[in-house]
C-alpha positions in Angstrom: 101.5 68.1 94.4 101.8 71.9 95.0 102.0 71.3 98.7 104.8 68.7 98.3 106.7 70.9 95.9 106.5 73.9 98.3 107.7 71.7 101.1 110.7 70.5 99.1 111.6 74.0 97.9 111.5 75.4 101.4 113.4 72.5 102.9 116.2 72.8 100.4 116.3 76.6 100.7 115.5 77.3 97.0 114.6 80.8 95.9 111.3 81.7 97.4 110.7 84.1 94.6 109.3 81.0 92.8 106.8 80.5 95.6 105.8 84.1 95.3 105.1 83.7 91.6 103.1 80.5 92.2 101.2 81.8 95.1 97.4 82.3 94.7 95.0 83.3 97.4 93.7 79.7 97.5 97.2 78.4 98.5 98.3 81.2 100.8 97.2 79.4 104.0 98.9 76.2 102.9 102.2 77.9 102.2 102.0 79.7 105.5 101.3 76.5 107.4 104.2 74.7 105.7 106.7 77.5 106.5 105.4 77.9 110.1 106.0 74.2 110.6 109.5 74.3 109.3 110.6 77.6 110.9 110.4 76.9 114.6 109.4 79.8 116.8 107.8 81.9 114.1 104.2 83.1 114.6 101.6 83.4 111.9 100.1 86.8 111.1 96.5 87.8 111.3 94.1 86.3 108.8 93.5 89.8 107.7 93.3 90.7 104.0 94.8 93.6 102.2 92.8 94.6 99.2 94.3 94.0 95.8 93.9 94.9 92.1 92.9 91.3 91.4 91.2 90.4 94.7 91.9 90.2 98.4 94.3 87.8 100.1 93.7 85.9 103.3 96.5 85.0 105.6 100.1 86.2 105.6 102.9 85.2 103.2 106.1 84.1 105.0 109.2 86.2 104.4 111.7 83.5 104.2 112.2 79.8 103.8 115.5 79.6 105.6 116.6 79.9 109.2 117.8 83.4 110.1 121.1 81.8 111.2 122.1 81.3 107.6 120.3 84.3 106.2 117.2 84.5 104.2 117.4 83.5 100.5 117.7 86.0 97.7 114.3 86.5 96.0 115.5 88.9 93.3 117.0 92.3 92.7 115.3 95.5 93.8 113.2 96.7 90.7 113.4 100.2 89.3 111.7 102.9 91.4 111.2 105.1 88.3 107.7 106.1 87.2 106.4 107.9 90.4 104.6 111.1 89.5 106.2 112.8 92.6 107.9 112.1 95.9 107.0 113.4 99.3 109.4 113.9 102.2 112.3 113.2 99.9 113.9 113.8 96.5 113.4 111.0 94.0 115.2 107.8 95.1 116.7 105.1 92.9 118.2 101.7 93.2 121.7 103.2 92.8 121.2 105.8 95.5 120.0 103.1 98.0 123.0 100.8 97.7 124.6 100.4 101.1 121.2 100.8 102.9 118.7 98.3 104.1 115.3 99.2 102.5 111.8 98.3 103.4 109.4 98.9 100.5 105.7 99.4 101.7 102.9 99.3 99.1 100.0 101.2 100.6 97.1 103.5 99.9 95.7 105.9 102.4 92.1 104.7 102.5 93.0 101.1 103.0 92.2 99.9 106.6 94.8 97.1 106.5 97.5 99.6 105.4 96.5 102.0 108.2 96.8 99.3 110.8 100.4 98.5 109.8 101.5 102.2 110.0 102.3 102.3 113.7 104.9 99.5 113.2 106.4 101.1 110.1 106.7 104.5 111.9 108.2 102.9 115.0 110.8 101.0 112.9 111.7 104.1 111.0 112.3 106.1 114.1 114.2 103.3 115.8 116.5 102.3 112.9 116.7 105.3 110.5 120.1 106.3 112.0 121.3 102.7 111.7 121.0 102.2 108.0 117.3 101.6 107.4 115.3 103.4 104.7 111.6 103.0 104.5 109.8 103.9 101.3 106.0 104.1 101.1 104.9 103.4 97.5 101.4 105.0 97.4 99.5 103.0 94.8 95.9 104.4 94.7 92.8 102.2 94.7 90.3 105.0 94.1 90.5 108.0 91.8 90.6 110.5 94.6 93.8 108.9 95.9 95.6 110.0 92.8 95.2 113.6 93.9 98.6 114.9 95.3 96.9 117.3 97.7 94.8 114.5 99.2 97.9 112.3 99.7 100.0 115.1 101.1 97.2 115.8 103.7 97.0 112.1 104.6 100.8 111.8 105.0 100.8 114.8 107.2 97.8 113.8 109.3 99.1 110.2 109.7 102.5 111.5 110.9 104.5 109.8 108.1 108.1 111.2 107.8 109.8 108.7 105.6 109.8 109.0 101.8 106.6 108.4 99.9 106.4 107.9 96.1 103.1 108.6 94.4 102.8 105.6 92.0 99.6 106.9 90.3 100.3 104.9 87.1 101.3 101.7 88.9 104.8 101.8 87.3 106.6 100.6 90.5 103.7 98.3 91.4 104.1 96.5 88.1 107.9 96.5 88.3 107.5 94.5 91.6 104.7 92.4 90.0 102.8 93.3 93.2 99.2 92.4 93.8 98.4 93.4 97.4 97.8 96.3 99.9 99.7 96.3 102.1 102.8 94.5 100.8 106.3 94.8 102.4 109.5 93.9 100.6 112.8 93.7 102.5 116.0 94.7 100.6 119.6 94.2 101.8 122.4 96.7 101.4 123.4 95.1 98.1 120.0 95.8 96.5 118.7 92.2 96.8 115.2 91.4 98.0 115.6 89.1 101.0 112.0 88.7 102.1 108.4 89.8 101.7 105.1 89.9 103.6 101.6 90.5 102.3 98.8 91.7 104.6 98.8 92.5 108.3 100.6 90.6 111.0 104.0 88.9 111.5 105.4 92.2 112.9 107.9 90.5 115.2 109.3 88.4 112.4 109.4 91.5 110.1 111.4 93.5 112.7 113.7 90.5 113.2 114.5 90.4 109.5 115.2 94.2 109.5 117.6 93.7 112.4 119.3 90.8 110.7 119.8 92.7 107.5 121.2 95.7 109.4 123.6 93.5 111.2 124.7 91.8 108.0 125.4 95.3 106.5 127.9 96.1 109.2 125.7 98.1 111.6 126.5 97.7 115.3 124.9 99.1 118.5 121.4 98.5 117.0 118.7 99.6 119.4 116.5 97.0 121.1 113.4 95.8 119.3 110.3 97.9 119.5 107.7 96.8 122.1 104.5 98.0 123.7 103.1 99.3 120.4 100.1 101.7 121.1 97.4 101.7 118.4 94.2 103.8 118.5 91.3 104.7 116.3 91.4 103.2 112.8 94.9 101.9 113.6 93.7 99.8 116.5 94.0 96.0 116.0 90.9 94.2 114.6 88.9 91.4 116.2 89.4 88.9 113.3 88.0 86.0 115.3 84.5 87.7 115.3 84.7 89.3 111.8 82.2 87.7 109.4 81.7 90.6 107.1 83.9 91.1 103.9 85.1 94.3 102.3 82.2 95.5 100.3 82.3 98.0 97.4 79.4 100.4 96.6 80.2 101.2 92.9 78.7 98.8 90.4 82.1 97.5 89.1 82.7 95.5 92.2 79.5 95.7 94.2 78.1 92.5 95.8 75.0 91.7 97.9 73.2 94.9 96.9 69.6 94.4 98.0 67.5 97.4 97.1 64.6 96.2 95.0 64.9 96.6 91.2 67.9 96.9 89.0 70.9 99.2 89.4 70.7 102.2 87.1 74.3 102.7 86.0 75.7 106.3 85.9 72.3 107.9 86.1 70.1 109.2 89.0 67.6 106.7 90.3 65.4 106.4 93.4 66.1 103.4 95.6 64.3 101.8 98.6 65.5 99.3 101.3 63.7 96.0 102.0 62.2 95.6 105.4 64.8 93.0 106.4 68.3 92.4 105.2 70.3 89.1 105.5 73.8 89.1 106.9 76.2 91.1 104.7 73.5 92.5 102.5 73.1 96.3 102.0 70.7 98.8 100.4 70.3 102.4 99.4 67.4 104.7 100.1 66.7 107.9 98.4 67.9 109.3 95.1 71.4 108.1 94.2 73.7 107.9 91.1 75.7 104.7 91.2 78.9 104.9 89.3 81.7 102.4 88.7 83.6 103.0 91.9 81.1 105.0 94.1 77.5 106.0 94.7 76.6 109.7 95.1 73.5 111.0 96.9 71.5 113.5 94.8 69.2 114.8 97.6 69.3 115.2 101.3 68.4 112.3 103.7 69.8 109.6 101.5 70.6 106.4 103.4 72.8 103.3 103.3 71.9 100.3 105.5 74.2 97.3 106.0 73.6 94.1 108.0 77.0 93.1 109.4 78.9 91.0 112.0 82.2 92.6 113.1 83.7 94.7 115.9 84.5 97.6 113.6 82.7 99.2 110.6 84.4 101.6 108.4 83.2 103.4 105.3 85.3 105.3 102.7 83.5 108.6 102.0 84.0 111.9 100.5 82.1 115.1 99.6 81.2 115.7 95.9 83.0 119.1 95.9 86.1 120.4 97.6 85.2 122.5 100.7 81.8 121.0 101.0 80.7 119.3 104.3 78.0 116.7 104.4 76.4 116.0 107.8 75.3 112.5 108.7 73.8 110.5 111.5 74.6 106.8 112.3 72.3 104.4 114.0 73.0 100.8 115.3 69.9 98.6 115.3 67.8 101.7 115.1 69.4 103.6 118.1 72.3 105.9 118.7 75.6 104.0 118.8 76.6 105.5 122.2 79.7 103.6 123.5 79.8 101.6 120.3 80.6 104.7 118.2 83.6 105.0 116.0 86.2 107.7 116.2 84.5 109.8 113.5 81.1 110.1 115.2 79.8 111.2 118.7 77.7 109.1 121.0 74.5 110.3 119.3 75.9 109.1 116.0 76.5 112.5 114.5 79.4 113.4 112.2 80.3 115.1 109.0 82.1 114.2 105.8 84.5 117.0 104.9 87.4 115.1 103.1 87.9 112.0 101.0 89.1 109.2 103.4 88.2 106.2 105.5 85.8 107.0 108.3 85.5 104.8 111.4 81.7 104.7 112.2 81.3 101.8 114.6 83.7 100.2 117.1 81.8 97.8 119.4 82.8 97.4 123.0 80.5 94.5 123.9 79.9 91.0 122.4 79.9 91.0 118.6 76.7 89.8 116.9 74.7 90.5 113.8 73.8 94.2 113.8 72.0 96.6 111.4 73.9 99.7 110.6 72.3 102.8 109.0 73.9 106.0 108.0 71.6 108.9 106.9 73.2 111.9 105.1 71.4 115.0 106.1 72.8 117.0 103.1 73.1 116.0 99.5 76.4 115.4 97.7 78.1 112.6 99.6 80.2 109.9 97.7 80.4 106.4 99.2 83.0 104.0 98.0 83.6 100.9 100.2 82.8 99.3 103.5 85.6 97.5 105.5 85.3 95.7 108.8 87.6 94.4 111.5 
């Protein structure tokens, strides 16, 4: 019945805001298939999930149920942008100050791998269309406590080369005004302050840019530059190999941890010694050494603490940070017991050596050959590391 209702709604061009409110992760693929079938020539995005406050989402939500020839339907008014603790790269912006501009709202957080992989497109669109009426606003809604720190976000914005306005939505005021649930999430707003499309997760970049261009044209812009092409992406922003990814995002803190395989029970918020089993099944992980497992992270209390993970993916990332500002924690990575060599990530050398000096996502493995089940181990040569979450691609 839901499938039939969605088909009728899209076919008649009804407000797709209704579909947004009805959408659940279990129906995302169905909705995408329906819309792809109706909108000839549109291509589905990656089956890549952005994390969310209530869970992750597979697939991409379509941005519109109507042909671009008649214009995308109105999904609602741009909500209030009040509530940010501060703004970077700009003074505070409001709905009123944005009238007459086409606006792309991007919900992101700087340790989210899916958000990082969309950044090259956002930055390219900003540079290409900023002088033709486009405003991009990054709404930084933190997932982990360290992402509420303004200094951390400022450093990340600078390191990532983001020049468009960024609002620090530490209290989720803007997130809640949009009734948003996903990282990344893009909302496309016309020059009258009306939301004309949305997209959750990675992918559908060509369709997103086409919608931007349509809204700019409808606002009276002319001589719009040609579409972006030949997008170069490197490091953590390089495209994933989703066809070979069999490992899910995995949290280390006990509030959301799954598949923890060290023998014995987890000691919450207190130091405990852990060991690893001789063999791990796929997507299981274990700690070795003395660790304190908290709600959102685990912290090593002594040198030579280890984390082992059995995974199946091209890329392995781990969100890490030192326990104190200015501290550096050395580590060594192995893949199936040996140095990663050409399978190293951007944050390690061929011997697997690296250091944690700031709170962010670290790319530790990027395989160059066939993807298969592998055993990853990271040993922290110094005490005081904090581990938050694994992500794969």
